[in-house]
DSSP file (Angstrom, degrees, kcal/mol; ACC not computed):
  #  RESIDUE AA STRUCTURE BP1 BP2  ACC     N-H-->O    O-->H-N    N-H-->O    O-->H-N    TCO  KAPPA ALPHA  PHI   PSI    X-CA   Y-CA   Z-CA
    1    1 A X              0   0    0      0, 0.0     2,-0.6     0, 0.0    17,-0.0   0.000 360.0 360.0 360.0 133.9  -57.1    9.1  -10.8
    2    2 A X        -     0   0    0      2,-0.0     2,-0.6     0, 0.0     0, 0.0  -0.944 360.0-168.0-110.6 115.9  -57.8   10.5  -14.4
    3    3 A X        +     0   0    0     -2,-0.6     6,-0.0     1,-0.1     0, 0.0  -0.924  17.3 162.1-103.4 107.2  -55.0   12.5  -15.9
    4    4 A X        +     0   0    0     -2,-0.6     2,-0.2     4,-0.0    -1,-0.1   0.573  38.2  95.9-111.3 -11.5  -56.3   14.3  -19.1
    5    5 A X  S >  S-     0   0    0      1,-0.1     3,-1.5     2,-0.0     4,-0.4  -0.566  77.3-123.0 -83.4 149.8  -53.9   17.1  -19.9
    6    6 A X  G >  S+     0   0    0      1,-0.3     3,-1.1    -2,-0.2     4,-0.1   0.827 111.7  58.1 -65.6 -29.6  -51.2   16.3  -22.5
    7    7 A X  G >  S+     0   0    0      1,-0.2     3,-1.8     2,-0.1     4,-0.3   0.732  87.1  79.8 -74.3 -17.1  -48.5   17.3  -20.0
    8    8 A X  G X> S+     0   0    0     -3,-1.5     3,-1.6     1,-0.3     4,-1.0   0.728  72.7  79.4 -53.8 -29.0  -49.8   14.6  -17.6
    9    9 A X  G <4 S+     0   0    0     -3,-1.1     4,-0.4    -4,-0.4    83,-0.3   0.682  83.5  61.8 -57.0 -21.6  -48.0   12.0  -19.6
   10   10 A X  G X> S+     0   0    0     -3,-1.8     4,-1.0     1,-0.2     3,-0.8   0.863  97.5  58.7 -69.6 -37.0  -44.7   13.0  -17.9
   11   11 A X  T <4 S+     0   0    0     -3,-1.6     5,-0.4    -4,-0.3     3,-0.2   0.830 104.1  49.0 -69.0 -35.6  -46.2   12.0  -14.5
   12   12 A X  T 3< S+     0   0    0     -4,-1.0    -1,-0.3     1,-0.2    13,-0.2   0.651 107.3  55.8 -78.4 -12.6  -46.8    8.4  -15.6
   13   13 A X  T <4 S+     0   0    0     -3,-0.8    -1,-0.2    -4,-0.4    -2,-0.2   0.735  97.3  78.8 -90.7 -18.2  -43.3    8.1  -16.9
   14   14 A X  S  < S-     0   0    0     -4,-1.0     2,-2.4    -3,-0.2     9,-0.2  -0.556  96.8-106.8 -85.8 153.6  -41.8    9.1  -13.5
   15   15 A X  S    S+     0   0    0     -2,-0.2     2,-0.2     7,-0.1    -3,-0.1  -0.411  72.9 136.8 -75.4  65.1  -41.5    6.6  -10.6
   16   16 A X        -     0   0    0     -2,-2.4     7,-1.5    -5,-0.4     2,-0.3  -0.671  35.8-163.0-110.3 164.1  -44.3    8.2   -8.8
   17   17 A X  E     -A   22   0A   0      5,-0.2     2,-0.4    -2,-0.2     5,-0.3  -0.947  13.0-146.4-141.5 168.2  -47.3    6.8   -6.8
   18   18 A X  E >  S-A   21   0A   0      3,-2.7     3,-1.8    -2,-0.3    -2,-0.0  -0.971  86.6 -14.5-133.4 117.2  -50.6    8.0   -5.5
   19   19 A X  T 3  S-     0   0    0     -2,-0.4     3,-0.1     1,-0.3    -1,-0.1   0.821 129.3 -54.0  63.2  29.3  -51.8    6.5   -2.2
   20   20 A X  T 3  S+     0   0    0      1,-0.2     2,-0.5     0, 0.0    -1,-0.3   0.372 116.2 113.5  84.0  -4.4  -49.3    3.8   -2.5
   21   21 A X  E <   -A   18   0A   0     -3,-1.8    -3,-2.7     1,-0.0    -1,-0.2  -0.889  69.7-118.3-103.4 129.3  -50.5    2.8   -6.0
   22   22 A X  E     -A   17   0A   0     -2,-0.5     2,-0.5    -5,-0.3    -5,-0.2  -0.286  28.6-113.6 -54.1 140.1  -48.1    3.3   -9.0
   23   23 A X        -     0   0    0     -7,-1.5     2,-0.4    -9,-0.2    -7,-0.2  -0.710  40.3-175.0 -77.2 127.6  -49.2    5.7  -11.7
   24   24 A X        -     0   0    0     -2,-0.5     2,-0.5   -11,-0.0   -11,-0.1  -0.942  21.6-133.6-127.5 147.0  -49.8    3.8  -15.0
   25   25 A X    >>  -     0   0    0     -2,-0.4     3,-1.5   -13,-0.2     4,-0.5  -0.854   5.0-149.7 -92.9 122.3  -50.7    5.0  -18.4
   26   26 A X  G >4 S+     0   0    0     -2,-0.5     3,-1.1     1,-0.3     5,-0.2   0.851  98.9  63.2 -59.8 -32.0  -53.5    3.2  -20.2
   27   27 A X  G 34 S+     0   0    0      1,-0.2    59,-3.4    58,-0.1    -1,-0.3   0.622  89.4  68.6 -74.5  -8.4  -51.8    4.1  -23.5
   28   28 A X  G <4 S-     0   0    0     -3,-1.5    -1,-0.2    57,-0.3    -2,-0.2   0.713  94.9-143.3 -73.3 -25.2  -48.7    1.9  -22.4
   29   29 A X    <<  +     0   0    0     -3,-1.1    -3,-0.1    -4,-0.5    -2,-0.1   0.684  69.1 109.5  74.8  12.5  -50.9   -1.1  -22.8
   30   30 A X        +     0   0    0     -5,-0.5     2,-0.4     2,-0.1    -1,-0.1   0.111  39.4 116.7-111.7  24.4  -49.3   -2.9  -19.8
   31   31 A X        -     0   0    0     -5,-0.2     2,-0.9    -6,-0.1    44,-0.1  -0.764  66.9-127.2 -92.9 138.3  -52.2   -2.7  -17.5
   32   32 A X        +     0   0    0     -2,-0.4     3,-0.5     1,-0.2    -2,-0.1  -0.773  30.4 174.1 -91.5 101.7  -53.6   -6.1  -16.5
   33   33 A X    >   +     0   0    0     -2,-0.9     3,-2.1     1,-0.2    -1,-0.2   0.564  63.6  88.1 -80.8 -17.3  -57.4   -6.1  -17.2
   34   34 A X  T 3  S+     0   0    0      1,-0.3    -1,-0.2     3,-0.0     4,-0.1   0.721  77.4  64.6 -63.0 -20.3  -57.6   -9.8  -16.3
   35   35 A X  T 3  S+     0   0    0     -3,-0.5     2,-0.5     2,-0.1    -1,-0.3   0.701  89.5  78.0 -70.5 -20.6  -58.1   -9.0  -12.6
   36   36 A X  S <  S-     0   0    0     -3,-2.1     2,-0.1    -4,-0.1    -3,-0.0  -0.801  86.5-124.7 -99.6 128.8  -61.5   -7.3  -13.4
   37   37 A X        -     0   0    0     -2,-0.5     2,-0.2     1,-0.1    -2,-0.1  -0.397  24.3-114.2 -71.0 145.4  -64.3   -9.6  -14.0
   38   38 A X        -     0   0    0      1,-0.1    -1,-0.1    -4,-0.1     3,-0.0  -0.547   9.8-145.0 -76.9 144.6  -66.3   -9.4  -17.2
   39   39 A X  S    S+     0   0    0     -2,-0.2     2,-0.7     1,-0.2    -1,-0.1   0.838  90.8  54.9 -77.4 -34.5  -69.8   -8.3  -17.0
   40   40 A X    >   -     0   0    0      1,-0.2     3,-1.2    -3,-0.0     4,-0.2  -0.877  65.7-164.6-105.1 118.2  -70.9  -10.6  -19.9
   41   41 A X  T >  S+     0   0    0     -2,-0.7     3,-0.7     1,-0.2     4,-0.4   0.712  86.0  69.0 -73.7 -17.4  -69.9  -14.2  -19.3
   42   42 A X  T 3> S+     0   0    0      1,-0.2     4,-1.1     2,-0.2     3,-0.4   0.602  75.8  85.4 -76.4  -7.8  -70.5  -14.9  -23.1
   43   43 A X  H <> S+     0   0    0     -3,-1.2     4,-0.8     1,-0.2    -1,-0.2   0.835  85.9  53.6 -65.0 -32.1  -67.5  -12.8  -24.1
   44   44 A X  H <4 S+     0   0    0     -3,-0.7     3,-0.4    -4,-0.2    -1,-0.2   0.831 102.8  56.2 -64.3 -35.2  -65.2  -15.7  -23.6
   45   45 A X  H  4 S+     0   0    0     -4,-0.4    -1,-0.2    -3,-0.4    -2,-0.2   0.854 104.2  53.9 -69.0 -29.0  -67.2  -17.9  -25.9
   46   46 A X  H  < S+     0   0    0     -4,-1.1    -1,-0.2    -3,-0.1    -2,-0.2   0.719  86.0 104.0 -78.3 -26.1  -66.9  -15.4  -28.7
   47   47 A X  S  < S-     0   0    0     -4,-0.8    70,-0.1    -3,-0.4     3,-0.1  -0.381  76.8-116.2 -61.8 129.2  -62.9  -15.3  -28.5
   48   48 A X        -     0   0    0     68,-0.3    -1,-0.1     1,-0.1     5,-0.1  -0.279  37.4 -91.9 -62.3 151.9  -61.1  -17.2  -31.3
   49   49 A X     >  -     0   0    0      1,-0.1     4,-2.2     4,-0.1     3,-0.3  -0.176  41.1-102.3 -62.8 163.6  -59.0  -20.2  -30.3
   50   50 A X  H  > S+     0   0    0      1,-0.2     4,-2.4     2,-0.2    -1,-0.1   0.808 121.7  50.1 -59.6 -30.0  -55.3  -19.7  -29.6
   51   51 A X  H  > S+     0   0    0      2,-0.2     4,-1.9     1,-0.2    -1,-0.2   0.851 111.4  47.5 -81.0 -29.7  -54.2  -21.0  -32.9
   52   52 A X  H  > S+     0   0    0     -3,-0.3     4,-2.0     2,-0.2    -2,-0.2   0.844 112.6  51.6 -73.7 -31.1  -56.6  -18.7  -34.8
   53   53 A X  H  X S+     0   0    0     -4,-2.2     4,-2.5     2,-0.2     5,-0.3   0.956 111.1  48.0 -68.0 -50.8  -55.5  -15.8  -32.7
   54   54 A X  H  X S+     0   0    0     -4,-2.4     4,-1.9     1,-0.2    -2,-0.2   0.887 112.3  47.6 -58.9 -39.6  -51.9  -16.5  -33.5
   55   55 A X  H  X S+     0   0    0     -4,-1.9     4,-2.0     2,-0.2    -1,-0.2   0.865 111.8  48.9 -68.7 -36.8  -52.5  -16.9  -37.1
   56   56 A X  H  X S+     0   0    0     -4,-2.0     4,-2.3     2,-0.2     5,-0.2   0.917 112.4  48.8 -66.2 -45.3  -54.5  -13.7  -37.3
   57   57 A X  H  X S+     0   0    0     -4,-2.5     4,-2.3     1,-0.2    -2,-0.2   0.875 112.3  50.1 -59.9 -41.5  -51.8  -11.7  -35.4
   58   58 A X  H  X S+     0   0    0     -4,-1.9     4,-2.3    -5,-0.3    -1,-0.2   0.899 108.0  51.0 -64.2 -41.8  -49.2  -13.2  -37.6
   59   59 A X  H  X S+     0   0    0     -4,-2.0     4,-1.9     2,-0.2    -2,-0.2   0.898 113.4  44.8 -65.5 -39.3  -51.0  -12.2  -40.8
   60   60 A X  H  X S+     0   0    0     -4,-2.3     4,-2.8     2,-0.2     5,-0.3   0.932 112.8  52.1 -69.0 -43.2  -51.4   -8.5  -39.6
   61   61 A X  H  X S+     0   0    0     -4,-2.3     4,-2.1     1,-0.2    -2,-0.2   0.918 109.4  50.3 -54.5 -47.4  -47.7   -8.4  -38.4
   62   62 A X  H  < S+     0   0    0     -4,-2.3    -1,-0.2     2,-0.2    -2,-0.2   0.937 114.5  44.0 -63.2 -49.8  -46.6   -9.7  -41.9
   63   63 A X  H  < S+     0   0    0     -4,-1.9    -2,-0.2     1,-0.2    -1,-0.2   0.916 117.7  42.3 -60.6 -50.0  -48.7   -7.0  -43.7
   64   64 A X  H >< S+     0   0    0     -4,-2.8     3,-1.7     1,-0.2    -1,-0.2   0.748  82.0 172.8 -73.4 -29.0  -47.8   -4.0  -41.5
   65   65 A X  G ><  -     0   0    0     -4,-2.1     3,-0.7    -5,-0.3    -1,-0.2  -0.318  67.6  -7.1  54.5-120.5  -44.2   -4.8  -41.2
   66   66 A X  G 3  S+     0   0    0      1,-0.2    -1,-0.3    -2,-0.1    -2,-0.1   0.236 107.6  96.7 -93.6  15.3  -42.2   -2.1  -39.5
   67   67 A X  G <  S+     0   0    0     -3,-1.7    43,-0.4    42,-0.1     2,-0.3   0.787  96.6  25.1 -67.3 -24.7  -45.1    0.3  -39.3
   68   68 A X  S <  S-     0   0    0     -3,-0.7    43,-0.2    41,-0.2     3,-0.1  -0.905  74.3-133.4-131.0 160.8  -45.6   -1.0  -35.8
   69   69 A X  S    S-     0   0    0     41,-3.6     2,-0.3    -2,-0.3    42,-0.2   0.706  87.1  -9.3 -91.6 -14.6  -43.3   -2.5  -33.3
   70   70 A X  E     -b  111   0B   0     40,-0.8    42,-2.7     2,-0.0     2,-0.4  -0.979  53.0-141.7-167.7 160.0  -45.7   -5.3  -32.5
   71   71 A X  E     +b  112   0B   0     -2,-0.3     2,-0.3    40,-0.2    42,-0.2  -0.999  34.1 162.8-128.5 129.8  -49.3   -6.6  -33.0
   72   72 A X  E     -b  113   0B   0     40,-2.4    42,-2.0    -2,-0.4     2,-0.2  -0.987  42.5 -93.8-146.1 156.4  -51.0   -8.3  -29.9
   73   73 A X  E     -b  114   0B   0     -2,-0.3     2,-0.2    40,-0.2    42,-0.2  -0.476  44.2-128.2 -65.4 133.9  -54.4   -9.2  -28.7
   74   74 A X        -     0   0    0     40,-2.7    42,-0.3    -2,-0.2    -1,-0.1  -0.558  19.3-167.7 -88.7 148.0  -56.0   -6.6  -26.4
   75   75 A X  S    S+     0   0    0     -2,-0.2    -1,-0.1   -44,-0.1   -43,-0.0   0.653  87.3  49.9 -98.1 -23.2  -57.5   -7.2  -23.1
   76   76 A X  S    S+     0   0    0    -45,-0.1     2,-0.3   -47,-0.1    39,-0.1   0.760  81.4  96.1 -93.7 -22.1  -59.2   -3.8  -23.0
   77   77 A X        +     0   0    0      1,-0.2    -3,-0.1     2,-0.1     6,-0.0  -0.544  30.4 160.6 -83.3 132.4  -61.1   -3.3  -26.2
   78   78 A X  S    S+     0   0    0     -2,-0.3    -1,-0.2    37,-0.1    -2,-0.0   0.742  79.3   9.3-110.2 -37.5  -64.8   -4.1  -26.3
   79   79 A X  S    S+     0   0    0     39,-0.1     2,-0.1     3,-0.0    -2,-0.1   0.687 108.3  83.8-115.6 -28.9  -66.3   -2.3  -29.2
   80   80 A X        -     0   0    0      1,-0.1    38,-0.1    38,-0.1    35,-0.1  -0.442  68.7-141.2 -79.8 152.1  -63.3   -0.9  -31.1
   81   81 A X  S    S-     0   0    0      1,-0.2    34,-2.9    -2,-0.1     2,-0.3   0.846  76.1 -14.1 -80.2 -34.2  -61.5   -3.1  -33.5
   82   82 A X  E     -C  114   0B   0     32,-0.2     2,-0.3    56,-0.1    32,-0.2  -0.986  53.4-168.4-159.7 167.5  -58.0   -1.8  -32.6
   83   83 A X  E     -C  113   0B   0     30,-2.1    30,-3.5    -2,-0.3     2,-0.4  -0.986  25.3-116.0-156.8 159.6  -56.0    0.9  -30.7
   84   84 A X  E     -C  112   0B   0     58,-0.4     2,-0.3    -2,-0.3    28,-0.2  -0.814  28.4-176.4-102.7 141.8  -52.4    2.0  -30.5
   85   85 A X  E     -C  111   0B   0     26,-2.7    26,-2.5    -2,-0.4   -57,-0.3  -0.890  43.0 -68.8-129.1 164.3  -50.3    1.8  -27.3
   86   86 A X        -     0   0    0    -59,-3.4    -1,-0.1    -2,-0.3     3,-0.1  -0.116  41.1-140.6 -51.9 146.2  -46.7    2.9  -26.4
   87   87 A X        -     0   0    0      1,-0.2     2,-0.3    21,-0.2    -1,-0.1   0.610  64.8 -14.8 -90.1 -11.2  -44.1    0.8  -28.2
   88   88 A X  S >  S+     0   0    0      3,-0.2     3,-0.8    20,-0.1    -1,-0.2  -0.949  95.2  18.0 177.8 158.3  -41.6    0.5  -25.5
   89   89 A X  T 3  S-     0   0    0     -2,-0.3    -1,-0.0     1,-0.2    -3,-0.0  -0.228 102.4 -49.0  65.8-156.7  -40.0    1.4  -22.2
   90   90 A X  T 3  S+     0   0    0    -77,-0.1    -1,-0.2     2,-0.0     2,-0.1   0.231  98.1 118.8 -95.1  10.3  -41.9    3.4  -19.6
   91   91 A X    <   -     0   0    0     -3,-0.8     2,-0.2   -63,-0.1    -3,-0.2  -0.453  57.0-134.5 -83.5 155.3  -43.2    6.1  -21.9
   92   92 A X     >  -     0   0    0    -83,-0.3     4,-2.7    -2,-0.1     5,-0.1  -0.684  25.5-111.1-101.7 158.1  -46.8    6.8  -22.6
   93   93 A X  H  > S+     0   0    0     -2,-0.2     4,-2.2     1,-0.2     5,-0.1   0.848 117.8  51.4 -61.9 -33.9  -48.1    7.4  -26.3
   94   94 A X  H  > S+     0   0    0      2,-0.2     4,-2.6     1,-0.2    -1,-0.2   0.921 110.7  46.6 -68.1 -44.1  -48.8   11.0  -25.5
   95   95 A X  H  > S+     0   0    0      2,-0.2     4,-2.9     1,-0.2     5,-0.2   0.922 108.6  55.6 -60.1 -43.2  -45.4   11.6  -24.2
   96   96 A X  H  X S+     0   0    0     -4,-2.7     4,-2.7     1,-0.2     5,-0.2   0.962 109.9  47.4 -53.1 -51.7  -43.9    9.8  -27.2
   97   97 A X  H  X S+     0   0    0     -4,-2.2     4,-2.0     1,-0.2    -1,-0.2   0.915 111.3  49.0 -61.7 -43.1  -45.7   12.2  -29.5
   98   98 A X  H  X S+     0   0    0     -4,-2.6     4,-1.7     1,-0.2    -1,-0.2   0.932 113.1  47.4 -58.1 -43.9  -44.7   15.3  -27.6
   99   99 A X  H  X S+     0   0    0     -4,-2.9     4,-2.0     1,-0.2    -2,-0.2   0.850 110.1  53.1 -67.0 -34.5  -41.1   14.2  -27.5
  100  100 A X  H  X>S+     0   0    0     -4,-2.7     4,-1.3    -5,-0.2     5,-1.2   0.830 107.2  52.4 -69.7 -31.7  -41.2   13.4  -31.3
  101  101 A X  H  <5S+     0   0    0     -4,-2.0    -2,-0.2    -5,-0.2    -1,-0.2   0.848 111.2  47.2 -67.9 -34.5  -42.5   16.9  -32.1
  102  102 A X  H  <5S+     0   0    0     -4,-1.7    -2,-0.2    -5,-0.2    -1,-0.2   0.895 119.1  37.4 -74.5 -38.1  -39.8   18.5  -30.2
  103  103 A X  H  <5S-     0   0    0     -4,-2.0    -2,-0.2    -5,-0.2    -1,-0.2   0.646  97.1-140.9 -88.5 -11.0  -37.0   16.4  -31.8
  104  104 A X  T  <5 +     0   0    0     -4,-1.3     2,-0.3     1,-0.2    -3,-0.2   0.861  65.5 109.3  53.8  40.7  -38.8   16.5  -35.2
  105  105 A X  S   <S-     0   0    0     -5,-1.2     2,-0.4    -6,-0.2    -1,-0.2  -0.823  80.5 -74.4-133.9 173.1  -37.8   12.9  -35.6
  106  106 A X        -     0   0    0     -2,-0.3     3,-0.1    -3,-0.1    -5,-0.0  -0.570  47.1-151.4 -78.3 131.0  -39.4    9.5  -35.7
  107  107 A X        -     0   0    0     -2,-0.4     2,-0.3     1,-0.2    -1,-0.1   0.031  41.0 -56.2 -79.3-168.1  -40.5    8.2  -32.3
  108  108 A X        -     0   0    0    -20,-0.1   -21,-0.2     1,-0.1    -1,-0.2  -0.570  62.8-107.1 -76.0 138.1  -40.8    4.7  -31.1
  109  109 A X        -     0   0    0     -2,-0.3   -41,-0.2   -22,-0.1    -1,-0.1  -0.433  38.6-121.9 -62.0 134.4  -43.2    2.6  -33.3
  110  110 A X        -     0   0    0    -43,-0.4   -41,-3.6    -2,-0.1   -40,-0.8  -0.190  16.3-116.7 -72.7 169.8  -46.5    1.9  -31.5
  111  111 A X  E     -bC  70  85B   0    -26,-2.5   -26,-2.7   -43,-0.2     2,-0.6  -0.942  23.5-135.5-107.7 134.1  -47.9   -1.4  -30.7
  112  112 A X  E     -bC  71  84B   0    -42,-2.7   -40,-2.4    -2,-0.5     2,-0.6  -0.788  16.8-162.1 -89.9 119.6  -51.2   -2.3  -32.4
  113  113 A X  E     -bC  72  83B   0    -30,-3.5   -30,-2.1    -2,-0.6     2,-0.4  -0.898   9.7-161.6-101.0 126.6  -53.6   -3.9  -30.0
  114  114 A X  E     -bC  73  82B   0    -42,-2.0   -40,-2.7    -2,-0.6     2,-0.9  -0.875  21.4-127.5-113.2 144.2  -56.5   -5.7  -31.7
  115  115 A X    >   -     0   0    0    -34,-2.9     3,-2.0    -2,-0.4     6,-0.3  -0.758  17.1-159.1 -88.7 106.6  -59.9   -6.9  -30.4
  116  116 A X  T 3  S+     0   0    0     -2,-0.9   -68,-0.3   -42,-0.3    -1,-0.2   0.644  89.8  57.5 -65.0 -13.4  -60.0  -10.6  -31.3
  117  117 A X  T 3  S+     0   0    0    -70,-0.1    -1,-0.3     4,-0.1     2,-0.2   0.548  81.8 103.7 -89.9  -8.9  -63.8  -10.4  -31.0
  118  118 A X  S <> S-     0   0    0     -3,-2.0     4,-2.4   -37,-0.2     3,-0.4  -0.481  74.6-129.5 -78.4 136.2  -64.3   -7.7  -33.5
  119  119 A X  H  > S+     0   0    0      1,-0.2     4,-2.3    -2,-0.2     5,-0.1   0.893 107.3  54.1 -57.3 -39.7  -65.7   -8.7  -37.0
  120  120 A X  H  > S+     0   0    0      2,-0.2     4,-0.6     1,-0.2    -1,-0.2   0.886 109.2  47.5 -60.2 -37.1  -63.0   -6.9  -38.8
  121  121 A X  H >> S+     0   0    0     -3,-0.4     3,-1.1    -6,-0.3     4,-0.7   0.928 112.5  50.0 -65.3 -44.3  -60.3   -8.7  -36.9
  122  122 A X  H >X S+     0   0    0     -4,-2.4     4,-1.0     1,-0.3     3,-0.6   0.861 103.2  60.2 -63.3 -35.0  -62.0  -12.0  -37.6
  123  123 A X  H 3X S+     0   0    0     -4,-2.3     4,-2.4    -5,-0.2    -1,-0.3   0.686  87.7  74.5 -66.5 -19.7  -62.3  -11.2  -41.2
  124  124 A X  H << S+     0   0    0     -3,-1.1    -1,-0.2    -4,-0.6    -2,-0.2   0.947 107.8  32.8 -55.3 -48.6  -58.5  -11.0  -41.6
  125  125 A X  H << S+     0   0    0     -4,-0.7    -1,-0.2    -3,-0.6     3,-0.2   0.697 120.4  52.7 -85.9 -15.0  -58.1  -14.7  -41.3
  126  126 A X  H  < S+     0   0    0     -4,-1.0     2,-0.6     1,-0.2    -2,-0.2   0.801 110.1  45.3 -88.2 -29.1  -61.6  -15.5  -43.1
  127  127 A X    ><  +     0   0    0     -4,-2.4     3,-1.0     1,-0.1    -1,-0.2  -0.842  60.6 179.0-128.7  95.9  -61.0  -13.5  -46.2
  128  128 A X  G >  S+     0   0    0     -2,-0.6     3,-0.7     1,-0.3     4,-0.4   0.778  81.2  59.0 -67.1 -30.4  -57.6  -13.9  -47.8
  129  129 A X  G 3  S+     0   0    0      1,-0.2    -1,-0.3     2,-0.1     4,-0.2   0.750 115.2  33.4 -67.3 -25.1  -58.3  -11.6  -50.6
  130  130 A X  G <> S+     0   0    0     -3,-1.0     4,-2.4    -7,-0.2    -1,-0.2   0.152  87.6 103.5-118.2  15.1  -59.0   -8.7  -48.3
  131  131 A X  H <> S+     0   0    0     -3,-0.7     4,-2.2     2,-0.2     5,-0.2   0.939  82.6  49.2 -69.6 -43.1  -56.5   -9.5  -45.4
  132  132 A X  H  > S+     0   0    0     -4,-0.4     4,-3.0     1,-0.2     5,-0.3   0.969 113.7  44.1 -56.7 -55.8  -54.0   -6.9  -46.5
  133  133 A X  H  > S+     0   0    0      1,-0.2     4,-2.1    -4,-0.2    -1,-0.2   0.908 114.4  51.1 -63.6 -36.6  -56.6   -4.1  -46.8
  134  134 A X  H  X S+     0   0    0     -4,-2.4     4,-2.0     2,-0.2    -1,-0.2   0.853 108.9  51.2 -61.9 -38.5  -58.2   -5.1  -43.5
  135  135 A X  H  X S+     0   0    0     -4,-2.2     4,-1.6    -5,-0.2    -2,-0.2   0.932 111.7  45.8 -65.5 -47.0  -54.8   -5.1  -41.7
  136  136 A X  H  X S+     0   0    0     -4,-3.0     4,-2.9     1,-0.2     5,-0.2   0.899 110.6  55.5 -65.2 -39.3  -54.0   -1.6  -42.9
  137  137 A X  H  X S+     0   0    0     -4,-2.1     4,-1.8    -5,-0.3    -1,-0.2   0.820 102.3  54.1 -66.6 -29.3  -57.5   -0.5  -42.0
  138  138 A X  H  X S+     0   0    0     -4,-2.0     4,-1.8     2,-0.2    -1,-0.2   0.917 113.7  45.0 -68.3 -41.7  -57.1   -1.7  -38.4
  139  139 A X  H  X S+     0   0    0     -4,-1.6     4,-1.9     2,-0.2    -2,-0.2   0.942 113.1  47.6 -62.5 -47.8  -53.9    0.5  -38.2
  140  140 A X  H  X S+     0   0    0     -4,-2.9     4,-2.3     1,-0.2    -2,-0.2   0.832 112.0  50.1 -69.0 -33.8  -55.3    3.4  -39.9
  141  141 A X  H  X S+     0   0    0     -4,-1.8     4,-2.7    -5,-0.2     5,-0.2   0.914 110.7  50.6 -69.5 -43.3  -58.5    3.4  -37.7
  142  142 A X  H  X S+     0   0    0     -4,-1.8     4,-1.0     2,-0.2   -58,-0.4   0.857 108.7  51.7 -64.9 -35.9  -56.4    3.1  -34.6
  143  143 A X  H ><>S+     0   0    0     -4,-1.9     5,-2.6     2,-0.2     3,-0.5   0.967 111.4  48.7 -66.0 -49.6  -54.3    6.1  -35.8
  144  144 A X  H ><5S+     0   0    0     -4,-2.3     3,-2.1     1,-0.3    -2,-0.2   0.936 109.9  48.5 -50.5 -53.4  -57.6    8.1  -36.3
  145  145 A X  H 3<5S+     0   0    0     -4,-2.7    -1,-0.3     1,-0.3    -2,-0.2   0.749 106.3  59.3 -62.0 -22.2  -58.9    7.3  -33.0
  146  146 A X  T <<5S-     0   0    0     -4,-1.0    -1,-0.3    -3,-0.5    -2,-0.2   0.517 123.5-105.0 -83.4  -6.6  -55.3    8.3  -31.5
  147  147 A X  T < 5S+     0   0    0     -3,-2.1     2,-0.2    -4,-0.4    -3,-0.2   0.629  86.4 116.7  89.4  10.7  -55.9   11.8  -33.0
  148  148 A X      < -     0   0    0     -5,-2.6    -1,-0.4    -6,-0.2     2,-0.3  -0.647  63.9-119.5-107.6 172.6  -53.4   11.2  -36.0
  149  149 A X        -     0   0    0     -2,-0.2     4,-0.0    -3,-0.1     2,-0.0  -0.813  37.7 -97.5-106.2 148.4  -53.9   11.0  -39.7
  150  150 A X        -     0   0    0     -2,-0.3     3,-0.3     1,-0.1    -1,-0.1  -0.363  36.8-112.2 -62.4 148.6  -53.1    7.8  -41.7
  151  151 A X  S    S+     0   0    0      1,-0.3     2,-0.5     2,-0.1    -1,-0.1   0.850 110.6  24.5 -47.9 -47.7  -49.8    7.9  -43.3
  152  152 A X  S  > S-     0   0    0      1,-0.1     4,-1.5     2,-0.0    -1,-0.3  -0.966  70.1-173.4-124.2 110.4  -51.3    8.1  -46.8
  153  153 A X  H  > S+     0   0    0     -2,-0.5     4,-2.2    -3,-0.3     5,-0.2   0.791  84.9  53.7 -75.5 -27.7  -54.8    9.5  -46.6
  154  154 A X  H  > S+     0   0    0      2,-0.2     4,-2.4     1,-0.2     5,-0.2   0.928 109.6  47.9 -78.3 -40.5  -55.6    8.8  -50.4
  155  155 A X  H  > S+     0   0    0      2,-0.2     4,-2.8     1,-0.2    -2,-0.2   0.853 110.8  52.4 -63.0 -32.6  -54.6    5.1  -50.0
  156  156 A X  H  X S+     0   0    0     -4,-1.5     4,-3.4     2,-0.2     5,-0.2   0.954 110.4  47.7 -57.5 -53.2  -56.8    4.9  -46.8
  157  157 A X  H  X S+     0   0    0     -4,-2.2     4,-2.8     1,-0.2     5,-0.2   0.927 113.9  46.5 -60.8 -45.9  -59.7    6.3  -48.7
  158  158 A X  H  X S+     0   0    0     -4,-2.4     4,-2.4     2,-0.2     5,-0.2   0.947 114.0  47.6 -64.4 -45.9  -59.2    3.9  -51.7
  159  159 A X  H  X S+     0   0    0     -4,-2.8     4,-2.5    -5,-0.2     5,-0.2   0.964 111.4  50.8 -62.7 -46.1  -58.8    0.9  -49.4
  160  160 A X  H  X S+     0   0    0     -4,-3.4     4,-2.6     1,-0.2    -2,-0.2   0.923 112.1  48.1 -58.5 -44.3  -61.9    1.9  -47.4
  161  161 A X  H  X S+     0   0    0     -4,-2.8     4,-2.5     1,-0.2    -1,-0.2   0.913 109.4  52.4 -58.5 -44.9  -63.9    2.2  -50.6
  162  162 A X  H  X S+     0   0    0     -4,-2.4     4,-1.9     2,-0.2    -1,-0.2   0.901 110.8  47.0 -63.7 -44.5  -62.7   -1.1  -51.9
  163  163 A X  H  X>S+     0   0    0     -4,-2.5     5,-1.7    -5,-0.2     4,-1.6   0.950 111.7  49.6 -66.0 -47.8  -63.7   -2.9  -48.8
  164  164 A X  H  <5S+     0   0    0     -4,-2.6     3,-0.4    -5,-0.2    -2,-0.2   0.917 111.4  48.5 -58.3 -41.3  -67.1   -1.3  -48.6
  165  165 A X  H  <5S+     0   0    0     -4,-2.5    -1,-0.2     1,-0.2    -2,-0.2   0.824 108.7  54.6 -72.6 -25.0  -67.8   -2.1  -52.2
  166  166 A X  H  <5S-     0   0    0     -4,-1.9    -1,-0.2    -5,-0.2    -2,-0.2   0.750 109.9-127.2 -71.1 -25.7  -66.7   -5.7  -51.5
  167  167 A X  T  <5 +     0   0    0     -4,-1.6    -3,-0.2    -3,-0.4     2,-0.2   0.821  40.7 175.7  85.6  32.3  -69.2   -5.9  -48.7
  168  168 A X      <       0   0    0     -5,-1.7    -1,-0.2     1,-0.2   -48,-0.1  -0.490 360.0 360.0 -67.3 137.6  -66.6   -7.1  -45.9
  169  169 A X              0   0    0     -2,-0.2    -1,-0.2   -50,-0.1   -49,-0.1   0.328 360.0 360.0 163.3 360.0  -68.4   -7.2  -42.6
């Protein structure tokens, strides 16, 4: 079942089911995609080793600090470098935004999920001089894809221009 209306976020927060299956929000990030077989068997060959993955995640967490509640490898991303998922509890990202607008306060910090197979993510550990810019770019891209603006749009533009001129890729 695909629930696309903003108010539908309330349904996934409630302990409801449809046909005996619990309702889950993809933006919560707790869906186990490991049960779905990959169409491309080569995908696992491209994934970095566990130590490389841990080092990349640690580097991004260190740079982003408290802007996100966590950074973790994504099971769902195939072409995007990153996405944001709900930061905690049983709430969905859309529901968090709706509640934050009503309370006019800061909501729960989201979790940044990163695609370990994406070249931008791989470049974080491969290019020490650009690691901070790339880490922020991963967060800012995820914010834009989520319908938000980066916290500091001028810094985003400067960072993006710097990376393009460096030829990161």
